[in-house]
C-alpha positions as CSV (number, residue, x, y, z in Angstrom):
1,M,-14.6,18.3,-2.1
2,V,-11.1,17.7,-3.4
3,E,-10.7,14.3,-1.7
4,H,-14.1,13.1,-3.0
5,D,-13.1,14.1,-6.5
6,A,-9.7,12.4,-6.3
7,L,-11.2,9.2,-4.9
8,S,-13.9,9.1,-7.5
9,A,-11.4,9.7,-10.3
10,T,-9.1,6.9,-9.0
11,R,-11.9,4.5,-8.6
12,E,-13.3,5.1,-12.1
13,A,-9.8,4.9,-13.6
14,Y,-9.0,1.5,-12.0
15,D,-12.4,0.1,-12.7
16,A,-11.7,0.8,-16.4
17,A,-8.2,-0.5,-16.3
18,A,-8.8,-3.5,-14.1
19,P,-8.4,-6.4,-16.6
20,T,-5.3,-4.9,-18.2
21,Y,-3.7,-4.1,-14.8
22,A,-4.3,-7.6,-13.5
23,E,-2.7,-9.2,-16.5
24,L,0.3,-6.8,-16.4
25,F,1.1,-7.2,-12.7
26,R,0.0,-10.7,-11.9
27,D,3.6,-12.0,-12.0
28,S,5.3,-8.7,-11.0
29,L,7.1,-10.3,-7.9
30,R,8.8,-13.0,-10.0
31,D,11.5,-10.7,-11.2
32,S,11.6,-8.5,-8.0
33,P,13.8,-10.2,-5.4
34,L,14.2,-7.0,-3.3
35,D,10.4,-6.6,-3.2
36,R,10.0,-10.2,-2.1
37,A,12.6,-9.7,0.6
38,M,10.9,-6.7,2.0
39,L,7.5,-8.4,2.0
40,G,9.1,-11.4,3.7
41,A,10.5,-9.2,6.4
42,F,7.2,-7.6,6.9
43,A,5.4,-10.9,7.1
44,E,7.8,-12.2,9.7
45,A,7.5,-9.1,11.8
46,V,3.7,-9.4,11.6
47,R,3.7,-13.1,12.6
48,T,5.9,-12.3,15.7
49,S,3.8,-9.4,16.9
50,G,0.4,-11.1,16.9
51,D,-1.9,-13.5,15.1
52,G,-0.8,-12.3,11.7
53,Q,-3.9,-10.5,10.7
54,V,-3.0,-8.2,7.7
55,A,-5.0,-5.8,5.6
56,D,-3.6,-5.3,2.0
57,L,-5.0,-1.8,1.3
58,G,-5.2,-1.0,-2.3
59,C,-5.0,-4.7,-3.1
60,G,-5.9,-4.4,-6.8
61,P,-6.3,-7.9,-8.3
62,G,-5.2,-9.6,-5.1
63,H,-1.8,-11.1,-6.1
64,I,0.1,-9.5,-3.3
65,T,-2.6,-10.5,-0.8
66,A,-2.3,-14.1,-1.9
67,Y,1.5,-13.9,-1.6
68,L,1.2,-12.6,2.0
69,N,-1.0,-15.6,2.8
70,E,1.7,-17.9,1.3
71,L,4.2,-16.3,3.8
72,G,2.1,-17.4,6.7
73,T,0.0,-14.3,7.5
74,T,-3.8,-14.1,7.5
75,A,-4.2,-11.4,4.8
76,F,-7.3,-9.9,3.3
77,G,-7.6,-7.2,0.6
78,V,-9.4,-3.9,0.4
79,D,-9.7,-1.7,-2.7
80,T,-11.8,1.2,-3.7
81,S,-12.3,-0.3,-7.2
82,A,-15.2,-2.8,-7.3
83,A,-13.8,-4.2,-10.6
84,M,-10.5,-4.9,-9.0
85,I,-12.2,-6.7,-6.1
86,E,-14.2,-8.8,-8.4
87,L,-11.1,-9.9,-10.3
88,A,-9.4,-10.7,-7.0
89,R,-12.3,-12.8,-5.8
90,Q,-12.3,-14.7,-9.0
91,A,-8.6,-15.4,-8.9
92,Y,-8.4,-16.2,-5.2
93,P,-11.8,-17.5,-4.1
94,G,-10.5,-18.7,-0.8
95,L,-9.4,-15.3,0.4
96,R,-11.4,-12.3,1.6
97,F,-11.6,-9.1,-0.5
98,D,-13.7,-6.0,0.3
99,V,-14.6,-2.8,-1.4
100,G,-13.5,0.1,0.8
101,T,-11.4,3.2,1.3
102,M,-8.2,3.8,3.3
103,A,-9.5,6.9,5.0
104,A,-12.6,5.1,6.4
105,L,-11.9,1.5,7.0
106,D,-14.6,-0.9,8.2
107,I,-12.2,-2.4,10.7
108,A,-12.3,-2.3,14.5
109,D,-9.8,-0.3,16.6
110,G,-6.5,-2.3,17.1
111,A,-7.7,-5.3,15.1
112,L,-4.7,-5.7,12.8
113,D,-1.2,-6.9,13.2
114,G,-0.1,-5.5,9.9
115,I,-1.1,-3.1,7.1
116,L,0.4,-3.2,3.6
117,S,-0.2,-0.1,1.5
118,R,1.8,-0.8,-1.6
119,W,1.6,2.0,-4.2
120,S,-1.8,3.0,-3.0
121,I,-1.1,6.2,-0.9
122,I,0.4,7.6,-4.1
123,H,-3.2,8.5,-5.2
124,T,-4.0,10.3,-2.0
125,P,-3.8,14.2,-2.2
126,P,-1.0,15.3,0.2
127,Q,-3.4,17.3,2.4
128,E,-5.5,14.1,3.0
129,L,-2.6,11.8,3.8
130,P,-2.4,12.7,7.6
131,A,-6.0,11.5,8.0
132,V,-5.2,8.2,6.2
133,L,-2.1,7.6,8.4
134,A,-4.3,8.3,11.5
135,E,-6.7,5.7,10.3
136,F,-3.8,3.2,9.8
137,H,-2.8,3.9,13.4
138,R,-6.3,3.4,14.7
139,V,-6.8,-0.1,13.2
140,L,-3.3,-1.4,14.1
141,A,-2.7,-3.2,17.4
142,P,0.1,-2.0,19.6
143,G,3.3,-3.4,18.1
144,G,1.6,-3.8,14.7
145,H,3.6,-3.0,11.5
146,L,2.9,-0.9,8.5
147,L,4.7,-1.4,5.2
148,L,4.4,1.5,2.7
149,G,5.5,1.3,-0.9
150,F,5.8,4.5,-3.0
151,S,7.8,6.4,-5.5
152,A,10.4,8.9,-4.2
153,S,10.5,12.6,-5.0
154,E,13.6,14.3,-6.1
155,G,14.8,15.1,-2.5
156,P,14.0,16.7,0.9
157,S,13.4,20.0,-0.7
158,H,10.5,18.4,-2.7
159,P,8.3,16.7,0.0
160,T,5.8,15.8,-2.7
161,Q,5.7,15.9,-6.5
162,V,2.9,15.1,-8.9
163,F,3.8,12.6,-11.7
164,D,2.1,11.2,-14.7
165,H,0.8,7.8,-13.6
166,A,-0.6,5.5,-16.2
167,V,-4.0,5.1,-14.5
168,A,-4.8,8.0,-12.2
169,P,-3.2,11.2,-10.8
170,A,-0.4,10.4,-8.4
171,Y,2.2,11.8,-6.1
172,R,5.8,11.0,-5.2
173,W,7.0,11.5,-1.7
174,S,10.2,12.4,0.1
175,P,11.0,9.3,2.2
176,D,12.3,11.5,5.1
177,H,9.2,13.7,4.9
178,L,6.9,10.7,4.9
179,A,8.8,9.1,7.8
180,A,8.3,12.3,9.8
181,M,4.5,12.2,9.1
182,L,4.5,8.6,10.3
183,R,6.2,9.7,13.6
184,T,3.5,12.4,14.0
185,S,0.9,9.7,13.6
186,G,2.4,7.4,16.3
187,L,4.2,5.1,13.8
188,A,8.0,4.8,14.2
189,E,10.2,3.9,11.3
190,V,11.9,0.5,11.6
191,A,13.6,0.1,8.2
192,R,13.5,1.4,4.7
193,M,14.6,0.0,1.3
194,V,15.3,2.4,-1.6
195,R,15.6,0.8,-5.0
196,E,17.3,2.7,-7.8
197,P,15.5,2.8,-11.1
198,Q,16.4,0.1,-13.6
199,P,16.9,0.7,-17.4
200,T,13.7,-1.3,-18.1
201,D,11.6,0.8,-15.7
202,R,9.0,3.0,-17.5
203,R,9.6,5.7,-14.9
204,Q,13.1,6.6,-13.7
205,F,12.1,7.1,-10.1
206,Q,13.5,5.6,-6.9
207,E,11.1,3.1,-5.4
208,V,10.8,3.0,-1.6
209,H,9.6,0.5,0.9
210,L,9.2,2.0,4.4
211,L,8.5,-0.2,7.4
212,A,7.0,1.3,10.5
213,R,5.7,0.0,13.9
214,K,3.0,1.3,16.2
215,A,4.4,1.8,19.7
Protein backbone atom coordinates (compact mmCIF):
# COMPACT_ATOMS: atom_id res chain seq x y z
CA MET A 1 0.00 0.00 0.00
CA VAL A 2 1.10 3.59 -0.67
CA GLU A 3 0.83 4.73 2.95
CA HIS A 4 2.81 1.72 4.18
CA ASP A 5 5.57 2.39 1.65
CA ALA A 6 5.68 6.09 2.55
CA LEU A 7 5.78 5.39 6.28
CA SER A 8 8.50 2.78 5.90
CA ALA A 9 10.60 5.08 3.71
CA THR A 10 10.24 7.94 6.19
CA ARG A 11 11.11 5.72 9.15
CA GLU A 12 14.19 4.28 7.48
CA ALA A 13 15.39 7.70 6.31
CA TYR A 14 15.11 9.27 9.76
CA ASP A 15 16.68 6.24 11.44
CA ALA A 16 19.70 6.72 9.18
CA ALA A 17 19.86 10.49 9.65
CA ALA A 18 19.05 10.61 13.38
CA PRO A 19 22.46 11.64 14.84
CA THR A 20 23.06 14.29 12.18
CA TYR A 21 19.51 15.62 12.47
CA ALA A 22 19.71 15.84 16.27
CA GLU A 23 22.96 17.80 16.11
CA LEU A 24 21.67 20.13 13.40
CA PHE A 25 18.37 21.05 15.06
CA ARG A 26 19.15 20.82 18.79
CA ASP A 27 19.41 24.62 19.11
CA SER A 28 17.03 25.52 16.28
CA LEU A 29 14.72 27.60 18.49
CA ARG A 30 17.52 29.85 19.72
CA ASP A 31 17.44 32.02 16.60
CA SER A 32 13.71 31.62 15.91
CA PRO A 33 11.79 34.13 18.07
CA LEU A 34 8.63 33.80 15.97
CA ASP A 35 8.61 30.03 16.41
CA ARG A 36 9.11 30.46 20.16
CA ALA A 37 6.23 32.95 20.26
CA MET A 38 3.85 30.54 18.51
CA LEU A 39 4.88 27.65 20.75
CA GLY A 40 4.37 29.90 23.76
CA ALA A 41 0.86 30.85 22.64
CA PHE A 42 0.07 27.17 22.05
CA ALA A 43 1.36 26.20 25.51
CA GLU A 44 -0.70 28.92 27.17
CA ALA A 45 -3.84 27.83 25.31
CA VAL A 46 -3.24 24.22 26.35
CA ARG A 47 -2.72 25.10 30.00
CA THR A 48 -5.98 27.07 30.13
CA SER A 49 -8.07 24.35 28.44
CA GLY A 50 -7.14 21.42 30.71
CA ASP A 51 -4.32 19.77 32.62
CA GLY A 52 -1.75 20.57 29.94
CA GLN A 53 -1.25 17.06 28.54
CA VAL A 54 0.44 17.42 25.13
CA ALA A 55 1.64 14.92 22.53
CA ASP A 56 4.52 16.11 20.33
CA LEU A 57 3.92 13.98 17.24
CA GLY A 58 6.97 13.54 15.08
CA CYS A 59 9.10 14.65 18.02
CA GLY A 60 12.44 13.67 16.49
CA PRO A 61 15.28 14.01 19.04
CA GLY A 62 12.95 15.56 21.62
CA HIS A 63 14.17 19.15 21.86
CA ILE A 64 10.75 20.69 21.21
CA THR A 65 9.09 18.25 23.63
CA ALA A 66 11.51 19.43 26.29
CA TYR A 67 10.81 23.08 25.45
CA LEU A 68 7.06 22.53 25.84
CA ASN A 69 7.68 21.09 29.30
CA GLU A 70 9.70 24.18 30.17
CA LEU A 71 6.63 26.22 29.17
CA GLY A 72 4.53 24.45 31.80
CA THR A 73 2.82 21.70 29.82
CA THR A 74 3.06 17.97 30.44
CA ALA A 75 4.44 16.98 27.06
CA PHE A 76 5.56 13.60 25.74
CA GLY A 77 6.97 12.69 22.34
CA VAL A 78 5.97 10.18 19.67
CA ASP A 79 7.96 9.38 16.55
CA THR A 80 7.98 6.62 13.97
CA SER A 81 11.79 6.49 14.07
CA ALA A 82 13.13 4.24 16.82
CA ALA A 83 16.57 5.83 16.41
CA MET A 84 15.12 9.30 17.05
CA ILE A 85 13.26 8.06 20.11
CA GLU A 86 16.43 6.52 21.51
CA LEU A 87 18.28 9.83 21.10
CA ALA A 88 15.41 11.69 22.76
CA ARG A 89 15.40 9.31 25.73
CA GLN A 90 19.15 9.74 26.15
CA ALA A 91 18.99 13.54 25.96
CA TYR A 92 15.91 13.96 28.18
CA PRO A 93 15.71 10.94 30.51
CA GLY A 94 13.01 12.52 32.66
CA LEU A 95 10.51 12.74 29.81
CA ARG A 96 8.38 10.15 28.05
CA PHE A 97 9.08 9.19 24.43
CA ASP A 98 7.26 6.45 22.49
CA VAL A 99 7.63 4.87 19.06
CA GLY A 100 4.37 5.24 17.17
CA THR A 101 2.55 6.61 14.13
CA MET A 102 0.23 9.59 13.79
CA ALA A 103 -2.43 7.59 11.96
CA ALA A 104 -2.82 5.02 14.77
CA LEU A 105 -1.99 6.57 18.13
CA ASP A 106 -1.92 4.44 21.27
CA ILE A 107 -3.79 7.18 23.15
CA ALA A 108 -7.31 7.08 24.59
CA ASP A 109 -10.16 9.12 23.12
CA GLY A 110 -10.16 12.70 24.39
CA ALA A 111 -7.04 12.22 26.51
CA LEU A 112 -5.02 15.21 25.26
CA ASP A 113 -5.26 18.93 25.82
CA GLY A 114 -2.86 19.61 22.98
CA ILE A 115 -1.13 18.13 19.95
CA LEU A 116 1.96 19.55 18.32
CA SER A 117 2.69 18.31 14.81
CA ARG A 118 5.67 20.35 13.74
CA TRP A 119 6.93 19.53 10.23
CA SER A 120 5.70 15.95 10.55
CA ILE A 121 2.52 15.96 8.43
CA ILE A 122 4.76 16.99 5.51
CA HIS A 123 5.69 13.33 5.06
CA THR A 124 2.08 12.13 4.92
CA PRO A 125 0.74 11.45 1.39
CA PRO A 126 -2.14 13.89 0.71
CA GLN A 127 -4.70 11.12 0.35
CA GLU A 128 -3.83 9.88 3.85
CA LEU A 129 -3.94 13.21 5.67
CA PRO A 130 -7.72 13.23 6.38
CA ALA A 131 -7.32 10.00 8.37
CA VAL A 132 -4.45 11.54 10.35
CA LEU A 133 -6.50 14.65 11.14
CA ALA A 134 -9.40 12.44 12.22
CA GLU A 135 -7.02 10.67 14.60
CA PHE A 136 -5.92 14.04 16.00
CA HIS A 137 -9.58 14.92 16.58
CA ARG A 138 -10.20 11.59 18.32
CA VAL A 139 -7.46 11.95 20.93
CA LEU A 140 -8.04 15.67 21.67
CA ALA A 141 -10.36 16.61 24.52
CA PRO A 142 -13.14 19.11 23.76
CA GLY A 143 -11.48 22.52 23.74
CA GLY A 144 -8.07 20.98 23.07
CA HIS A 145 -5.64 22.66 20.68
CA LEU A 146 -3.62 21.48 17.68
CA LEU A 147 -0.57 23.34 16.38
CA LEU A 148 0.60 22.34 12.90
CA GLY A 149 3.89 23.42 11.36
CA PHE A 150 4.46 22.97 7.63
CA SER A 151 5.87 24.52 4.46
CA ALA A 152 3.41 26.43 2.26
CA SER A 153 2.66 25.68 -1.37
CA GLU A 154 2.72 28.38 -4.03
CA GLY A 155 -0.93 29.38 -3.57
CA PRO A 156 -4.59 28.28 -3.41
CA SER A 157 -4.38 26.82 -6.90
CA HIS A 158 -1.73 24.39 -5.62
CA PRO A 159 -3.30 22.61 -2.59
CA THR A 160 -0.23 20.38 -2.30
CA GLN A 161 3.19 20.27 -3.92
CA VAL A 162 5.97 17.73 -3.62
CA PHE A 163 9.37 19.14 -2.69
CA ASP A 164 12.88 17.84 -2.30
CA HIS A 165 13.25 17.32 1.44
CA ALA A 166 16.73 16.48 2.69
CA VAL A 167 15.61 13.31 4.50
CA ALA A 168 12.41 11.85 3.03
CA PRO A 169 9.74 12.62 0.39
CA ALA A 170 7.66 15.60 1.53
CA TYR A 171 4.74 17.85 0.62
CA ARG A 172 3.95 21.54 0.90
CA TRP A 173 0.38 22.59 1.67
CA SER A 174 -1.83 25.56 0.91
CA PRO A 175 -2.67 27.05 4.35
CA ASP A 176 -6.26 27.78 3.27
CA HIS A 177 -6.71 24.27 1.92
CA LEU A 178 -5.31 22.71 5.10
CA ALA A 179 -7.51 24.97 7.28
CA ALA A 180 -10.54 23.73 5.32
CA MET A 181 -9.47 20.12 5.92
CA LEU A 182 -9.22 20.88 9.63
CA ARG A 183 -12.76 22.29 9.65
CA THR A 184 -14.02 19.12 7.97
CA SER A 185 -12.32 17.14 10.75
CA GLY A 186 -14.01 19.18 13.49
CA LEU A 187 -11.03 21.44 14.23
CA ALA A 188 -11.58 25.19 13.86
CA GLU A 189 -8.73 27.53 13.00
CA VAL A 190 -7.83 29.93 15.82
CA ALA A 191 -4.75 31.65 14.39
CA ARG A 192 -1.98 31.28 11.87
CA MET A 193 1.52 32.65 11.47
CA VAL A 194 3.19 32.78 8.05
CA ARG A 195 6.93 33.40 8.06
CA GLU A 196 8.57 34.57 4.87
CA PRO A 197 11.76 32.76 3.79
CA GLN A 198 14.99 34.26 4.99
CA PRO A 199 18.15 34.64 2.87
CA THR A 200 19.89 31.97 4.97
CA ASP A 201 17.09 29.39 4.53
CA ARG A 202 18.05 26.37 2.44
CA ARG A 203 14.57 26.31 0.89
CA GLN A 204 12.85 29.53 -0.10
CA PHE A 205 9.37 28.51 1.08
CA GLN A 206 6.96 30.22 3.41
CA GLU A 207 6.73 28.47 6.76
CA VAL A 208 3.31 28.23 8.42
CA HIS A 209 2.12 27.62 11.98
CA LEU A 210 -1.61 26.89 12.08
CA LEU A 211 -3.38 26.78 15.46
CA ALA A 212 -6.76 25.03 15.66
CA ARG A 213 -9.19 24.08 18.43
CA LYS A 214 -11.54 21.14 18.85
CA ALA A 215 -15.08 22.39 19.44
